Kinemage of the C-alpha trace (Angstrom):
@kinemage 1
@onewidth
@group {chain A} dominant
@subgroup {mainchain}
@vectorlist {calphas} color= white
{ca met a 1} P -21.564 0.201 -88.029
{ca ile a 2} L -18.893 -0.239 -85.418
{ca phe a 3} L -15.398 0.377 -86.615
{ca asp a 4} L -12.155 -0.882 -85.123
{ca ser a 5} L -11.283 2.648 -84.042
{ca asp a 6} L -14.542 2.863 -82.045
{ca ile a 7} L -13.727 -0.373 -80.232
{ca leu a 8} L -10.182 0.868 -79.550
{ca ile a 9} L -11.486 4.159 -78.096
{ca gly a 10} L -14.008 2.218 -75.948
{ca val a 11} L -11.299 -0.107 -74.619
{ca ile a 12} L -9.032 2.867 -73.802
{ca ile a 13} L -11.882 4.583 -71.948
{ca leu a 14} L -12.586 1.356 -70.007
{ca ile a 15} L -8.905 0.926 -69.088
{ca val a 16} L -8.569 4.539 -67.898
{ca gly a 17} L -11.861 4.277 -65.954
{ca met a 18} L -10.808 1.010 -64.304
{ca gly a 19} L -7.461 2.608 -63.375
{ca tyr a 20} L -9.206 5.510 -61.626
{ca phe a 21} L -11.632 3.119 -59.946
{ca thr a 22} L -8.811 0.846 -58.693
{ca leu a 23} L -6.807 3.819 -57.419
{ca ser a 24} L -9.851 5.135 -55.568
{ca ile a 25} L -10.544 1.746 -53.957
{ca val a 26} L -6.895 1.393 -52.841
{ca glu a 27} L -6.893 4.872 -51.271
{ca his a 28} L -10.150 4.216 -49.423
{ca thr a 29} L -8.997 0.783 -48.290
{ca asn a 30} L -5.732 2.188 -46.884
{ca ser a 31} L -7.702 4.813 -44.963
{ca tyr a 32} L -9.993 2.153 -43.538
{ca val a 33} L -7.015 -0.017 -42.577
{ca asp a 34} L -5.484 2.895 -40.627
{ca val a 35} L -8.781 3.566 -38.867
{ca val a 36} L -9.208 -0.096 -37.924
{ca lys a 37} L -5.608 -0.314 -36.620
{ca thr a 38} L -6.124 2.818 -34.516
{ca asn a 39} L -9.420 1.509 -33.149
{ca ile a 40} L -7.808 -1.809 -32.202
{ca leu a 41} L -4.944 0.011 -30.462
{ca tyr a 42} L -7.398 2.291 -28.641
{ca asp a 43} L -9.475 -0.701 -27.522
{ca lys a 44} L -6.364 -2.462 -26.176
{ca ala a 45} L -5.233 0.624 -24.242
{ca ser a 46} L -8.730 1.359 -22.953
{ca asp a 47} L -9.245 -2.235 -21.831
{ca gln a 48} L -5.856 -2.250 -20.096
{ca leu a 49} L -6.600 0.936 -18.152
{ca lys a 50} L -10.096 -0.276 -17.261
{ca ser a 51} L -8.633 -3.525 -15.944
{ca leu a 52} L -6.077 -1.688 -13.775
{ca val a 53} L -8.774 0.530 -12.286
{ca ser a 54} L -11.460 -2.113 -11.753
{ca asp a 55} L -9.297 -4.678 -9.961
{ca gly a 56} L -7.784 -2.098 -7.583
{ca thr a 57} L -4.232 -2.263 -8.937
{ca leu a 58} L -4.058 1.489 -9.563
{ca glu a 59} L -5.404 2.278 -6.104
{ca ser a 60} L -2.752 0.012 -4.548
{ca ala a 61} L -0.060 1.580 -6.727
{ca ile a 62} L -1.147 5.086 -5.695
{ca leu a 63} L -0.874 4.143 -2.023
{ca leu a 64} L 2.579 2.640 -2.596
{ca ile a 65} L 3.815 5.690 -4.519
{ca asn a 66} L 2.479 8.086 -1.866
{ca asn a 67} L 4.270 6.101 0.865
{ca gly a 68} L 7.668 6.042 -0.844
{ca tyr a 69} L 7.424 2.627 -2.517
{ca gly a 70} L 7.391 3.913 -6.102
{ca pro a 71} L 9.769 1.275 -7.521
{ca met a 72} L 7.610 -1.494 -6.075
{ca ala a 73} L 4.484 0.034 -7.631
{ca glu a 74} L 6.324 0.434 -10.927
{ca glu a 75} L 7.369 -3.230 -10.962
{ca leu a 76} L 3.817 -4.322 -10.213
{ca leu a 77} L 2.342 -2.158 -12.969
{ca lys a 78} L 4.940 -3.249 -15.523
{ca asn a 79} L 4.059 -6.870 -14.768
{ca arg a 80} L 0.348 -6.134 -15.186
{ca ile a 81} L 0.409 -4.027 -18.349
{ca asn a 82} L 0.351 -6.229 -21.453
{ca leu a 83} L 1.585 -3.601 -23.899
{ca asp a 84} L 5.009 -3.287 -25.530
{ca his a 85} L 5.189 0.501 -25.885
{ca tyr a 86} L 3.477 2.816 -23.416
{ca ile a 87} L 3.769 5.709 -20.982
{ca leu a 88} L 1.623 5.538 -17.852
{ca ser a 89} L 1.228 8.753 -15.886
{ca ile a 90} L -0.168 8.554 -12.345
{ca gly a 91} L -0.366 12.175 -11.268
{ca asn a 92} L 3.267 13.296 -11.641
{ca tyr a 93} L 4.713 9.770 -11.473
{ca ile a 94} L 5.696 8.406 -14.903
{ca ile a 95} L 6.192 4.756 -15.853
{ca ser a 96} L 7.273 3.920 -19.385
{ca glu a 97} L 8.160 0.896 -21.438
{ca gly a 98} L 9.437 0.733 -25.003
{ca asn a 99} L 9.802 3.640 -27.389
{ca leu a 100} L 6.891 5.625 -28.839
{ca asn a 101} L 8.938 7.486 -31.487
{ca asn a 102} L 7.629 7.073 -35.047
{ca met a 103} L 4.630 5.049 -33.869
{ca asp a 104} L 0.907 5.568 -34.062
{ca thr a 105} L -0.249 6.435 -30.549
{ca val a 106} L -3.526 6.632 -28.686
{ca ile a 107} L -4.245 8.270 -25.353
{ca val a 108} L -6.719 7.016 -22.767
{ca ser a 109} L -7.303 8.791 -19.505
{ca thr a 110} L -9.285 8.514 -16.304
{ca ile a 111} L -9.551 10.188 -12.933
{ca val a 112} L -9.296 8.216 -9.695
{ca val a 113} L -10.784 9.551 -6.474
{ca met a 114} L -9.898 7.444 -3.473
{ca asn a 115} L -12.757 7.309 -1.026
{ca arg a 116} L -11.324 5.558 2.021
{ca thr a 117} L -11.206 6.350 5.702
{ca glu a 118} L -7.902 7.726 6.900
{ca gly a 119} L -5.809 5.094 8.674
{ca trp a 120} L -3.510 2.099 8.270
{ca tyr a 121} L -4.330 -0.462 5.585
{ca gly a 122} L -2.777 -3.787 4.756
{ca val a 123} L -1.464 -4.138 1.218
{ca tyr a 124} L -0.876 -7.726 0.116
{ca gly a 125} L -0.133 -9.622 -3.072
{ca asn a 126} L 2.646 -10.838 -5.338
{ca glu a 127} L 4.624 -9.473 -8.306
{ca ser a 128} L 1.553 -9.277 -10.562
{ca tyr a 129} L -1.330 -8.814 -8.124
{ca leu a 130} L -1.799 -6.375 -5.279
{ca asn a 131} L -4.826 -5.668 -3.132
{ca ile a 132} L -5.769 -3.567 -0.102
{ca thr a 133} L -7.620 -4.744 2.962
{ca asp a 134} L -11.174 -3.476 3.171
{ca glu a 135} L -10.861 -2.479 6.811
{ca tyr a 136} L -8.505 0.122 8.193
{ca phe a 137} L -6.513 -0.035 11.416
{ca leu a 138} L -5.515 2.516 14.028
{ca ser a 139} L -1.857 1.473 14.130
{ca glu a 140} L 0.780 -0.047 11.896
{ca asp a 141} L 1.122 -3.020 14.273
{ca glu a 142} L -2.599 -3.800 13.994
{ca ala a 143} L -2.332 -3.793 10.192
{ca tyr a 144} L 0.662 -6.180 10.283
{ca asn a 145} L -1.131 -8.433 12.801
{ca his a 146} L -4.106 -8.605 10.466
{ca leu a 147} L -1.836 -9.497 7.526
{ca ser a 148} L -0.408 -12.398 9.544
{ca leu a 149} L -3.789 -14.176 9.464
{ca pro a 150} L -3.829 -17.526 7.589
{ca lys a 151} L -5.917 -16.151 4.694
{ca tyr a 152} L -2.968 -13.914 3.703
{ca ser a 153} L -0.293 -16.620 4.075
{ca gln a 154} L -0.068 -17.358 0.323
{ca tyr a 155} L 0.946 -13.778 -0.495
{ca pro a 156} L 4.690 -13.089 -0.381
{ca tyr a 157} L 4.251 -9.326 -0.253
{ca lys a 158} L 2.588 -7.785 2.822
{ca arg a 159} L 2.974 -4.188 3.891
{ca ala a 160} L 1.170 -1.768 6.187
{ca ile a 161} L 0.495 1.522 4.401
{ca tyr a 162} L -0.937 4.687 5.900
{ca tyr a 163} L -3.608 6.440 3.871
{ca phe a 164} L -4.222 10.086 4.583
{ca arg a 165} L -7.532 11.332 3.295
{ca ser a 166} L -7.257 13.563 0.275
{ca ser a 167} L -10.225 14.699 -1.750
{ca ser a 168} L -8.130 15.735 -4.733
{ca pro a 169} L -8.612 13.501 -7.785
{ca ile a 170} L -5.611 11.792 -9.384
{ca asn a 171} L -5.273 11.968 -13.173
{ca ile a 172} L -4.233 8.712 -14.809
{ca thr a 173} L -3.141 8.766 -18.461
{ca leu a 174} L -2.004 5.846 -20.603
{ca ile a 175} L -0.318 6.646 -23.920
{ca cys a 176} L 0.020 3.520 -26.017
{ca gly a 177} L 1.906 2.984 -29.270
{ca gly a 178} L 1.616 0.241 -31.813
């Protein structure tokens, strides 16, 4: 026979068991949520850095920084990076936006080795796009003459930059917060 006290003890055991089960599920779910948020943030930062490297923006920025046009490179990169809180390190040159204090952060990094012939190059573009001519020139005047061709007329920014061959790799690090 089942007595009322047996049913009461069974219900108490079920309630306590369900409480432990619910607490366990909540703890695991919160851990998974943190992992998913971190993975999303990492993917955004990784994709951003990959985009900057693959379209030549970082190479152009490196040339500008090495030739004394750091603020111009910084403006270009800030217009290209679609993140609210980050620190971008190009060698010893630091560009930052927002505040990373008390935020979850991820770090993505790459190494850029510029493999170009030493000489004058034309850098052309606008406030959110910058590219380098494929060919090099023996003088600054030749580079500017090349940039005056009609195919470059739509670009408001044109500059002749001298590239001196350096085999040392440049470390690029993007720290992103979210």
